[in-house]
C-alpha angles and dihedrals in degrees: 000000000000113000113225134188129210129178111235127176092335098316133089112239122202117216142150136214127204123189094013095188097049118120098220116068129202122182119201128203119192131217132253112304089014136107142188087291092072091071098051095096090051095047090050088061094052124092121250090250087079121080106212121204120186123187132200104225121225113295093014136096115338094343119106122266105216120204096229111087092205088065088069096057118122095251091055094048091048090054090049092053093045092052093046093048093048091049089051090046090239105149107141116044151128110260118210121187135177125206106307088012087051091056089052093044091052093049091047092052091050093046098041104028096160092063101053119073097180134004125214116188121190116195091335137148137201090230128260125317103207126063089223089056091047092050093049092048092049089055091048093050092048088053091053090048089052089051090057093047096047103036100030134237102290092053091047093050089051087054097041097051090053099054117115092254090070102037093111088062088071085081091065119100119268089250092054094048091047091053090052091049093049091050089053093046089055089067127101119253090217091048095050094045093046091046090056092049098041104032105024119134089257095049098049124083117265112249097186093107091050100051091096088062091071110101097166122092110277124195118195115199124192136164123248091237096050101085095171096055094040088061092046091051093050090052091049092049089057090058102041113077101207101036142119132195118216124191120204114209127239096007136101135209100325103054093165090059099041097042110012096166092055091046093049089049091053096049092046089055088060093062101044 
């Protein structure tokens, strides 16, 4: 996929487009430490009738990593995406988001409901409901950001890939795990640290009370081994009128990484 760059609201955003002339559009938003590259195995499984747009979120991939932490806040990133989509004349699409990208995708669909036809959230959350939870998470994310700044990116990636959330990825081949590591090592230390401080789960607004505003079809996908996000998805489903929760067997948090064919099959079923 060709990597493109567009200046948006004072920053350069990296993105890619596959099958430019296709009538059906899907936009993909990656997770923390990821990039447009994470979606390549999924897009390879999709038919040419689907135009696929992948975006490097702020501080990741080829997109700029501004110094100012406030620039990473949810409201700023939503404005970036909206400006980018309008400039690309993308106004009716399926939005797919994973983890951090899922949080942003959900917020975008709530903020700009007329643009999103369907929403697919993989291992995502609407934020935290209690102020005490938010405060604790902000402290934890600031601690992680400090770890990046003090110890450097390689040491942080060693730590990050070993957290319980990603234990199921140890079943992947050495080649697959090395590719994930290399993608993470391509990131910017400033970008990752600022993303944690400005766009962490504790820093972002809570969208729990706005879930009932969603009228479009919403598909929530979680892995069988990811107990935390299975529970979150079940709670979300109870609040979203037109939603379904699908569980993929024998995988954890990153379903699109651990079983790309199954993940691609699920998202294609949403556009039939």
